[in-house]
MARDREN-387033 format. One record per residue (C-alpha): residue in three letters; x, y negated, z. Coordinates in pm, whole numbers, plus 32768, in hexadecimal, padded with zeros to 4 digits. Example, Ala and Ser with C-alpha at 12.3 -4.5 7.8 and 13.67 -1.06 7.14 Angstrom:
<atoms>
ATOM   rest      u      v      w
ATOM    ALA   84CE   81C2   830C
ATOM    SER   8557   806A   82CA
</atoms>
This chain:
<atoms>
ATOM   rest      u      v      w
ATOM    MET   789D   7292   7CCE
ATOM    VAL   785E   7171   7DC2
ATOM    ILE   78A1   7152   7F38
ATOM    THR   783E   7045   802F
ATOM    VAL   7946   6FAE   8113
ATOM    LYS   78C3   6EE6   823C
ATOM    TYR   7976   6DC4   82E4
ATOM    GLY   78AA   6D49   840C
ATOM    TYR   7763   6CC5   837D
ATOM    MET   77E7   6CB9   821B
ATOM    ALA   77DD   6DDD   8127
ATOM    GLU   78A1   6DF7   7FE7
ATOM    ARG   7864   6EFB   7EDB
ATOM    LYS   79A7   6F7A   7E41
ATOM    PRO   79C3   7073   7D25
ATOM    LEU   7A89   71AF   7D6F
ATOM    ARG   7B03   724F   7C2E
ATOM    LEU   7BB8   7396   7C0C
ATOM    ASN   7CCE   7340   7B16
ATOM    ILE   7D30   7489   7A75
ATOM    LYS   7E45   73E4   79AD
ATOM    ASP   7EEB   735E   7AEA
ATOM    ILE   7ED6   74B4   7B91
ATOM    LEU   7F74   755F   7A63
ATOM    THR   8081   7456   7A44
ATOM    LYS   80E5   7464   7BB3
ATOM    ASN   80D6   75E0   7BD2
ATOM    TRP   8133   7659   7A75
ATOM    LEU   825C   7728   7AEC
ATOM    SER   81A0   77E1   7BFE
ATOM    ILE   807B   781D   7B0F
ATOM    LEU   816A   78A8   7A09
ATOM    ILE   8212   798F   7B06
ATOM    ILE   80C6   7A12   7B8A
ATOM    THR   8041   7A42   7A28
ATOM    VAL   8170   7B12   79C4
ATOM    GLY   8159   7BD9   7B08
ATOM    THR   7FE9   7C20   7AC5
ATOM    PHE   8037   7C8F   7961
ATOM    LEU   813E   7D85   79E3
ATOM    ARG   803B   7E1C   7ACE
ATOM    PHE   7F2D   7E4E   79C8
ATOM    PHE   7FEF   7E9B   7889
ATOM    GLN   7FAF   8001   7812
ATOM    LEU   7F05   8047   795F
ATOM    GLU   7E24   816C   7903
ATOM    PRO   7F1F   824A   7848
ATOM    PHE   802A   8215   7956
ATOM    ALA   7F4E   8217   7A8F
ATOM    THR   7FA7   832B   7B84
ATOM    PHE   7E84   841B   7BB5
ATOM    LEU   7EFF   8546   7C7A
ATOM    GLY   7E8E   8600   7DB0
ATOM    ASP   7E69   84D7   7E9D
ATOM    GLN   7DB6   8407   7D98
ATOM    GLY   7CC9   8525   7D42
ATOM    ARG   7C7B   855E   7EB2
ATOM    ASP   7C36   83EC   7EE7
ATOM    ALA   7B5B   83D9   7DB0
ATOM    ILE   7A85   84F9   7E31
ATOM    ILE   7A61   8457   7F88
ATOM    VAL   7A0A   8302   7EF8
ATOM    LYS   7911   839D   7E04
ATOM    ARG   7861   8446   7F2A
ATOM    ILE   7858   82FA   7FE5
ATOM    LEU   77AC   8254   7EBE
ATOM    THR   76B1   836E   7E9C
ATOM    LEU   767D   836F   8019
ATOM    GLU   76DA   84E0   8029
ATOM    HIS   77E3   84A2   8132
ATOM    LEU   7858   836C   81EE
ATOM    PRO   79B2   83C2   8276
ATOM    ALA   7A1D   8347   83CC
ATOM    ILE   7B8C   839C   8394
ATOM    GLY   7C80   835E   827B
ATOM    ALA   7D8C   8427   81CE
ATOM    PRO   7E9E   84DD   828E
ATOM    ALA   7FF9   8445   8275
ATOM    SER   80F9   84FB   81A0
ATOM    VAL   81BC   8564   82D6
ATOM    GLY   815D   859F   843F
ATOM    MET   7FEA   85E2   83FF
ATOM    VAL   7F8E   8487   8478
ATOM    TYR   7E35   842B   83F6
ATOM    LEU   7DF2   82CD   837A
ATOM    GLY   7CAD   820E   839D
ATOM    PRO   7BA1   8209   828D
ATOM    PHE   7BC5   8098   8233
ATOM    TYR   7C6B   80DB   80E2
ATOM    TYR   7B51   81BD   806A
ATOM    TYR   7A44   80B8   80AC
ATOM    PHE   7B19   7F9C   8025
ATOM    ILE   7B4D   803F   7ED0
ATOM    ALA   79F2   80E0   7EB3
ATOM    PRO   7949   7FBD   7DF8
ATOM    TRP   7A4B   7FD7   7CE2
ATOM    LEU   79F7   8141   7C96
ATOM    TRP   788B   80D7   7C7A
ATOM    LEU   78E3   7FAE   7B9C
ATOM    PHE   799B   8098   7AAD
ATOM    ASN   787D   8193   7AA5
ATOM    PHE   7944   8297   7B6C
ATOM    ASN   7A71   8283   7A84
ATOM    PRO   7B9A   82AA   7B73
ATOM    LEU   7C4E   819E   7AAB
ATOM    GLY   7B7B   80AC   7B77
ATOM    LEU   7C3E   8108   7CB1
ATOM    ALA   7D88   80B9   7C04
ATOM    VAL   7CF8   7F70   7B82
ATOM    CYS   7C91   7F1B   7CE7
ATOM    VAL   7DF6   7F40   7D64
ATOM    ALA   7E85   7E85   7C38
ATOM    PHE   7D8D   7D68   7C69
ATOM    PHE   7DD6   7D36   7DDC
ATOM    SER   7F4B   7D64   7DA2
ATOM    SER   7F38   7C4B   7CA2
ATOM    LEU   7E68   7B74   7D8C
ATOM    TYR   7F76   7BB7   7E91
ATOM    LEU   8071   7AF6   7DBC
ATOM    LEU   7F9A   79BD   7DD9
ATOM    ILE   7F5D   79F9   7F4C
ATOM    ASN   80D2   7A26   7F8B
ATOM    TYR   8118   78DB   7EDD
ATOM    ILE   8014   7825   7FAD
ATOM    VAL   807F   78C7   80F6
ATOM    VAL   81F7   7892   80CC
ATOM    LYS   81C3   772F   804E
ATOM    GLU   80F9   76DB   8186
ATOM    ILE   81DC   7787   8283
ATOM    VAL   832E   772F   81E7
ATOM    ASP   833D   765F   80A6
ATOM    LYS   82F2   765E   7F32
ATOM    LYS   844B   76D0   7EBF
ATOM    THR   8442   7802   7F9F
ATOM    ALA   82E1   784A   7F26
ATOM    LEU   834D   7839   7DB8
ATOM    ILE   8479   791C   7DE4
ATOM    SER   83BF   7A1E   7EB8
ATOM    THR   829F   7A29   7DC0
ATOM    LEU   8393   7A58   7C9F
ATOM    LEU   8441   7B79   7D55
ATOM    LEU   82F1   7C1C   7D9F
ATOM    SER   827A   7BEB   7C3A
ATOM    PHE   83A6   7C9D   7BA1
ATOM    SER   83FB   7D9E   7CB0
ATOM    SER   83DB   7EF5   7C0F
ATOM    VAL   838F   7FA4   7D58
ATOM    ILE   8279   7EAB   7DAA
ATOM    ILE   81F1   7EC7   7C48
ATOM    GLU   81FC   8044   7C51
ATOM    TYR   8121   804E   7D89
ATOM    SER   8039   7F49   7CF5
ATOM    ARG   7FD0   801E   7BCB
ATOM    PHE   7F15   8142   7C68
ATOM    SER   7E2E   818E   7D87
ATOM    TRP   7ECA   81FE   7ED0
ATOM    ASN   7E8F   8185   8033
ATOM    PRO   7FF4   80FD   8071
ATOM    ASN   7FEF   802D   7F34
ATOM    LEU   7F2A   7F08   7FC2
ATOM    GLN   800F   7EE0   80ED
ATOM    PRO   80D3   7DB5   8065
ATOM    LEU   7F90   7CED   8040
ATOM    PHE   7F0B   7D41   819A
ATOM    VAL   805E   7D19   8243
ATOM    THR   807D   7BBD   81AE
ATOM    LEU   7F1B   7B5E   8217
ATOM    SER   7F56   7BEC   8376
ATOM    VAL   8098   7B27   839F
ATOM    TYR   7FF7   79EB   8317
ATOM    PHE   7ED2   79EE   8408
ATOM    LEU   7FB1   7A5B   8527
ATOM    TYR   8079   791D   84E7
ATOM    ARG   7F42   7845   84BC
ATOM    SER   7E95   78CD   85F1
ATOM    VAL   7FB5   785D   86D0
ATOM    LYS   7FDE   7714   8617
ATOM    ASN   7E6E   76B1   8618
ATOM    ASN   7DFC   7772   874D
ATOM    ARG   7CA8   77C3   86B6
ATOM    TRP   7BF4   78F5   873C
ATOM    TRP   7B70   795F   85E8
ATOM    GLU   7CD0   7968   8557
ATOM    TYR   7D36   7A52   8672
ATOM    GLY   7C0D   7B2B   861B
ATOM    LEU   7C63   7B2B   84A9
ATOM    THR   7DCD   7B86   84FA
ATOM    GLY   7D59   7CB0   85C7
ATOM    ALA   7C79   7D28   84AC
ATOM    LEU   7D89   7D02   83A4
ATOM    MET   7E83   7DBF   847D
ATOM    ALA   7D86   7ED6   84B0
ATOM    PHE   7D57   7EF1   8336
ATOM    THR   7ED1   7EEA   82FD
ATOM    PHE   7F09   7FFE   83FA
ATOM    GLN   7E02   80D2   834C
ATOM    LEU   7EC0   80B5   8205
ATOM    HIS   7FFB   8151   8298
ATOM    TYR   8060   81AE   83F9
ATOM    LEU   81B7   8100   83E2
ATOM    SER   80F8   7FB7   83E7
ATOM    ALA   80CD   7FFB   855C
ATOM    PHE   8211   7F39   8590
ATOM    LEU   816C   7E03   8501
ATOM    VAL   8055   7E26   8603
ATOM    VAL   8158   7E42   871B
ATOM    PHE   820C   7D11   8691
ATOM    GLY   80C5   7C4F   869B
ATOM    LEU   808D   7CA9   8807
ATOM    ILE   81F0   7C46   8868
ATOM    TYR   81DB   7B04   879F
ATOM    TYR   809D   7A9F   8855
ATOM    LEU   8139   7AE6   89A9
ATOM    ILE   8280   7A2F   895F
ATOM    THR   81DC   78FB   88C9
ATOM    GLY   80E4   78FA   89E7
ATOM    LEU   8200   78FC   8AE4
ATOM    ILE   82C3   77EE   8A2F
ATOM    GLN   8191   770E   8A0C
ATOM    LYS   8119   776C   8B6A
ATOM    LYS   7FC6   77C6   8ADA
ATOM    ILE   7FA2   7937   8B2D
ATOM    ILE   7E8B   7902   8C28
ATOM    ARG   7DDA   7803   8B4C
ATOM    ASN   7DF4   78EC   8A21
ATOM    ILE   7D6C   7A22   8ACD
ATOM    LYS   7C25   79FA   8A11
ATOM    ASN   7CDA   79E7   88C2
ATOM    TYR   7DB1   7B15   8911
ATOM    PHE   7C77   7BCF   8974
ATOM    VAL   7BD3   7B75   8827
ATOM    TRP   7D07   7BEF   876B
ATOM    GLY   7D0E   7D37   882C
ATOM    MET   7B98   7D76   880F
ATOM    SER   7BA0   7D2B   869B
ATOM    PHE   7CBC   7E23   8668
ATOM    ILE   7C09   7F2B   8738
ATOM    PHE   7AB8   7EF1   868F
ATOM    PHE   7B43   7F2A   8531
ATOM    SER   7C0C   8054   85B1
ATOM    ILE   7AE1   80FF   8656
ATOM    PRO   7ADE   8229   8563
ATOM    LEU   7C4A   8273   85B6
ATOM    LEU   7C0C   824E   872B
ATOM    ILE   7ADF   8337   8722
ATOM    PHE   7BA7   8436   865A
ATOM    ASP   7CC0   842C   875B
ATOM    LEU   7BD1   844D   8880
ATOM    ARG   7B1E   8575   87DE
ATOM    HIS   7C67   8627   878E
ATOM    GLN   7D29   85F7   88D1
ATOM    PHE   7DF3   84D0   8849
ATOM    LEU   7E77   859C   8724
ATOM    ASN   7ED1   8467   8659
ATOM    THR   7F8C   83C0   8774
ATOM    LYS   804C   84FA   87CD
ATOM    ASN   80B0   8541   8664
ATOM    PHE   811C   83D8   8630
ATOM    ILE   8200   83EB   8760
ATOM    LYS   8289   853C   86EF
ATOM    MET   82F4   84A5   85A5
ATOM    PHE   83F0   83CE   8661
ATOM    THR   8453   84CB   876A
ATOM    GLN   842A   863D   871D
ATOM    GLU   83D2   8696   85B7
ATOM    LYS   84A9   8589   8515
ATOM    PRO   8589   8516   8631
ATOM    VAL   8626   83C2   8639
ATOM    ALA   8782   83DF   85A7
ATOM    THR   888D   8417   86AF
ATOM    ASN   895B   8303   860F
ATOM    LYS   8862   81E4   8615
ATOM    ILE   894F   80F5   8567
ATOM    ALA   8980   81E9   8448
ATOM    ASN   8809   821A   8432
ATOM    LEU   87D4   80A1   842A
ATOM    ILE   88D2   8077   8312
ATOM    ASP   8836   8199   8254
ATOM    ALA   86DD   80FA   826E
ATOM    PHE   875E   7FA5   8202
ATOM    SER   8818   804A   80E2
ATOM    SER   86D8   80F9   8070
ATOM    LEU   8610   7FB5   808B
ATOM    ASN   8707   7EF9   7FB1
ATOM    GLN   8733   8014   7EB9
ATOM    TYR   85BC   8028   7E7E
ATOM    LEU   859C   7EAF   7E64
ATOM    PHE   86CB   7E67   7D8B
ATOM    GLN   86CB   7FB4   7CCF
ATOM    THR   883E   7FDD   7D09
ATOM    LYS   891B   8063   7E20
ATOM    ILE   89CE   7F59   7EEC
ATOM    ASN   8B0E   7F90   7FB0
ATOM    SER   8ACB   7FE0   811F
ATOM    LEU   8BC2   7EDC   819D
ATOM    ILE   8B12   7DCD   80D5
ATOM    LEU   89C5   7E41   8164
ATOM    VAL   8A4A   7E2B   82C7
ATOM    VAL   8ABB   7CC6   8288
ATOM    ILE   8967   7C6C   81F0
ATOM    PHE   88A6   7D03   8311
ATOM    LEU   897E   7C59   8418
ATOM    ALA   8958   7B0E   835F
ATOM    ILE   87DE   7B37   8363
ATOM    ALA   87E3   7B95   84D5
ATOM    PHE   88B4   7A63   8535
ATOM    SER   87E1   7985   8454
ATOM    THR   86AB   7A05   8508
ATOM    TYR   873F   799D   8656
ATOM    PHE   879A   783D   85E5
ATOM    LEU   8654   7803   8526
ATOM    VAL   8587   786C   8655
ATOM    LYS   865E   7796   8738
ATOM    LYS   8627   7667   8658
ATOM    LYS   84B1   76BB   8646
ATOM    HIS   84C4   76C9   84CB
ATOM    PRO   8389   7769   8433
ATOM    ALA   8463   785C   836E
ATOM    GLY   84D3   78ED   84BB
ATOM    PHE   837B   7988   84DD
ATOM    ILE   83A2   7A3C   838D
ATOM    PHE   8505   7AAC   83E0
ATOM    SER   8495   7B30   8534
ATOM    ALA   8374   7BF2   849C
ATOM    PHE   845D   7C90   839D
ATOM    ILE   8566   7CF2   849C
ATOM    PHE   8468   7D8A   858C
ATOM    VAL   839E   7E50   848C
ATOM    PHE   84D7   7EC7   83D8
ATOM    LEU   857E   7F3C   851A
ATOM    GLY   8441   7FFA   8571
ATOM    ILE   8437   80AB   8420
ATOM    SER   85AB   80FA   8437
ATOM    LEU   856A   81C2   8576
ATOM    TYR   84C5   82CF   84A3
ATOM    GLY   85D8   83CF   8469
ATOM    GLY   853F   8485   833F
ATOM    PRO   8568   8439   81CC
ATOM    LYS   8500   82D7   817A
ATOM    PHE   8434   82CF   803A
ATOM    PRO   83F1   8188   7F80
ATOM    HIS   828C   8167   8000
ATOM    TYR   8304   8176   8169
ATOM    PHE   8387   8012   813A
ATOM    LEU   8249   7F7D   80A9
ATOM    ALA   8208   7EDD   81FD
ATOM    VAL   835C   7E32   81F6
ATOM    TYR   839C   7DDD   8087
ATOM    PRO   82CB   7C9B   8093
ATOM    LEU   837B   7C21   81CF
ATOM    TYR   84D5   7C74   814A
ATOM    ILE   848B   7BC3   8004
ATOM    MET   841F   7A8D   80C6
ATOM    VAL   8568   7A9B   8185
ATOM    LEU   8636   7AB8   8046
ATOM    ALA   856C   79A2   7FA2
ATOM    PHE   85B1   78B9   80C6
ATOM    ILE   8725   7905   80BA
ATOM    PHE   8734   78AD   7F48
ATOM    SER   8654   777B   7F64
ATOM    GLY   8764   76A3   7FFA
ATOM    ASN   87D4   754E   7F84
ATOM    TRP   878A   754C   7E0F
ATOM    THR   8835   73FA   7DE9
ATOM    ASN   8976   74BF   7E0C
ATOM    LYS   89CD   754A   7CB2
ATOM    LEU   8A7F   7678   7D47
ATOM    ASN   8942   76DD   7E03
ATOM    VAL   8874   76BC   7CC7
ATOM    VAL   896A   7794   7C03
ATOM    LEU   897B   78A1   7D11
ATOM    THR   8801   78AD   7D36
ATOM    SER   87D3   78BE   7BBE
ATOM    LEU   88D0   79DB   7B9E
ATOM    PHE   8828   7A96   7CBB
ATOM    LEU   86CF   7A79   7C1D
ATOM    ILE   874D   7AD8   7AC1
ATOM    ALA   8804   7C09   7B4E
ATOM    PHE   86D2   7C70   7C18
ATOM    ILE   85ED   7C5E   7AEA
ATOM    ALA   86E7   7D12   7A09
ATOM    LEU   8713   7E32   7B00
ATOM    ASN   859D   7E5A   7B31
ATOM    VAL   8520   7E34   79CC
ATOM    GLN   85DC   7F69   795B
ATOM    LYS   8510   8034   7A57
ATOM    TYR   83BD   7FD8   79C5
ATOM    SER   834C   8130   7955
ATOM    PHE   821C   80A1   78A1
ATOM    LEU   8306   7FE9   77B3
ATOM    PHE   840A   80F4   776B
ATOM    THR   836D   824D   7799
ATOM    GLN   824B   8311   770C
ATOM    PRO   8109   8307   77D8
ATOM    SER   80A0   843A   789E
ATOM    LYS   7F2C   83F2   7865
ATOM    GLN   7ED4   84A4   79A9
ATOM    ILE   7D70   841F   79BB
ATOM    GLU   7D2C   8487   7853
ATOM    HIS   7DC9   85DE   788F
ATOM    SER   7CF6   861F   79C5
ATOM    ARG   7BBC   85AD   7911
ATOM    ASN   7C05   8690   77E5
ATOM    VAL   7C42   87C1   78C0
ATOM    GLY   7B17   8772   799F
ATOM    ASN   7A2E   8748   7874
ATOM    PHE   7AA3   8890   77DD
ATOM    LEU   7A71   8947   7926
ATOM    ASN   7912   88B8   7939
ATOM    LYS   78C3   895F   77EC
ATOM    VAL   7942   8AB9   784D
ATOM    ILE   78C2   8ABF   79B5
ATOM    ASP   775B   8B30   79CA
ATOM    GLN   7662   8ADC   7ADC
ATOM    ASN   76CD   8BFF   7BB7
ATOM    LYS   77AE   8BCF   7CE5
ATOM    PHE   791F   8BBF   7C91
ATOM    SER   7A6E   8BAD   7D3C
ATOM    PHE   7B84   8AC5   7CCD
ATOM    ALA   7CFC   8AB8   7CF9
ATOM    VAL   7E32   8A29   7C58
ATOM    GLN   7F90   8AB0   7C37
ATOM    PRO   8072   8A4C   7CDB
ATOM    ASP   7F9B   8A18   7E12
ATOM    ASP   800C   88B2   7E52
ATOM    TRP   7FBE   8840   7CF1
ATOM    GLN   7EB1   8740   7C90
ATOM    GLU   7D7D   880F   7CE2
ATOM    ASP   7C9D   86EF   7D50
ATOM    THR   7CCB   862F   7C0A
ATOM    TYR   7C16   8745   7B4C
ATOM    LEU   7B16   8777   7C61
ATOM    TYR   7ABD   8607   7C53
ATOM    PHE   7A4E   8618   7AE8
ATOM    LEU   799D   8762   7B2A
ATOM    GLU   78E4   86C7   7C50
ATOM    LEU   786D   85AC   7B6F
ATOM    LYS   77C3   86BE   7AA2
ATOM    GLY   7724   874E   7BDC
ATOM    LYS   7805   8880   7BEF
ATOM    ILE   78AB   88B8   7D3E
ATOM    PRO   796D   89F8   7D8F
ATOM    VAL   792C   8AC7   7EC6
ATOM    ASP   79EC   8A53   7FF8
ATOM    ARG   7B1A   8B32   802C
ATOM    LYS   7B59   8A8A   817D
ATOM    LYS   7A1B   8B39   81EE
ATOM    ILE   7A92   8C7B   8149
ATOM    GLU   7979   8C68   804C
ATOM    ILE   79AC   8D53   7F24
ATOM    SER   78F7   8D62   7DD6
ATOM    ASN   7900   8E5E   7CBB
ATOM    GLN   79C6   8D7F   7BCE
ATOM    MET   7AFA   8CA9   7BF4
ATOM    PHE   7B9B   8BA9   7B11
ATOM    VAL   7D0F   8B6C   7B35
ATOM    VAL   7DCB   8A4E   7A8F
ATOM    CYS   7F3F   8A94   7A65
ATOM    GLY   802D   8972   7A42
ATOM    ASN   8141   8A60   79DF
ATOM    ASN   816A   8BD0   7990
ATOM    CYS   80C6   8C94   7AA5
ATOM    ASP   8099   8E06   7AEA
ATOM    LEU   7F47   8E13   7B96
ATOM    TYR   7F62   8F89   7BDF
ATOM    HIS   809E   8F53   7CAE
ATOM    THR   806D   8DF7   7D39
ATOM    PRO   80AC   8DBC   7EAE
ATOM    SER   7F9A   8CB5   7EAB
ATOM    TRP   7E91   8CED   7FB6
ATOM    ASN   7DA5   8C0F   7EEC
ATOM    VAL   7DA5   8D13   7DD5
ATOM    ASN   7DD1   8E4F   7EA3
ATOM    MET   7CA6   8E03   7F83
ATOM    PHE   7BCD   8E37   7E4F
ATOM    GLY   7C1B   8FAA   7E6F
ATOM    LYS   7C55   90AB   7D5F
ATOM    PHE   7C17   900F   7C0B
ATOM    ARG   7C4E   9029   7A99
ATOM    ILE   7C8E   8F10   79A3
ATOM    ASN   7B51   8EE4   78D9
ATOM    ASN   7BC4   8DC7   77FA
ATOM    ASN   7CCE   8CBD   77D3
ATOM    TRP   7CF6   8B77   7716
ATOM    THR   7E02   8A71   76D9
ATOM    VAL   7D86   890E   770A
ATOM    ASP   7E5F   87D7   7705
ATOM    ASN   7F9F   889D   7748
ATOM    VAL   7F18   8962   786F
ATOM    LYS   7EA0   8ACA   787D
ATOM    ILE   7D45   8B13   790A
ATOM    TYR   7CE6   8C71   797D
ATOM    LYS   7B90   8CFB   79D0
ATOM    LEU   7B9E   8E14   7AD0
ATOM    ILE   7A7C   8EF8   7B24
ATOM    ARG   7A55   8FF4   7C3C
</atoms>
């Protein structure tokens, strides 16, 4: 490859060669870490990939997008609070289902691929904002973290949060640093996508707004930056239009339910300090896969809080990362309900950057090197033992659903049919997905449609004649016409 460099009236042609050997030599450690992290995300992916109710529902929706049967304007409801997400995730993963010829494994591969790409992006982002040592340590922690790996190996809307949080934070930082309008616009879009992956990412959006206002005040550029702020806001709104339309059409249902989560239905804990400690304890337990003494956690959190103050005061770039972590974490800790591991997917990447910076101190000091090495070895040792794909038998959920769906296709004729599972909250949509691929769709019980035959898949022993299930009882008086055992589940055919 040749480029031309001009000096006044003179022009010199200089060769520009991409030296792969130099790149590998200078970055061998980061390449090794990312390679291992990628392997851990793809190893034994299909037999261990989660394919339950949410995954089956998403597969059906994405399949209908690809076949142009239905283009959704709203996403999945959150697990609590009935807050609906935006549809971004469905459209983002749709090409992968097509690439894999409608095999739902494609959706899991999509998440694993972008979660692996995230390791490289994290390295680049942290290296640019902070330094190379912090980038190496944070990438290593991400590569081996069992909780991050677990949510990188199957399809679910929260699972891509770490990637989009990191990209949002990166362009938030760059937009202020470079003051380019298009970076403000890209930040707004990325934050809109992040919010559509999980509602707790709303605190990152609020942090972005506050960060713009504070930096604008400090730099005395608020008036001059009005155009950029407008671009950021319009970009966020534009990519959130489906959510906004949904809220307007349903009397602000989403907004009201989101507020209720922090006030009425799951009130903020009366002891806010205890709730904060509980949230920080959960965050560390999920990340380190071990319970840490509460007093130690208090000391760690206070140390991070004071470090944030001094880093910001000294205008150190790491202060931006620390501030983002503190703000988003405090927001999530306000939620008084149970805090499941995926609730922290918006904060894991920021916390890992903070820890990486703390342990990336002066490596010329032998004590620092020893302490950092012991920390990393302990972290890896605690997390490796939680890799289910290395130490347990696979559940083969995709294969199971396919086997049951294919069998049902053989015994279901072309007449209308009803379908149910027992218990009611079991993985109904996983079977319906494979049936739908065969062109067999049950009548819609939400519309109280009833057929003359019903197929029930029982995940455990069930007494259909005495079940309290409305899904079965709405079929009316019936008799069991036939039953089969397929892949460890019982299938019943009921007729009226």
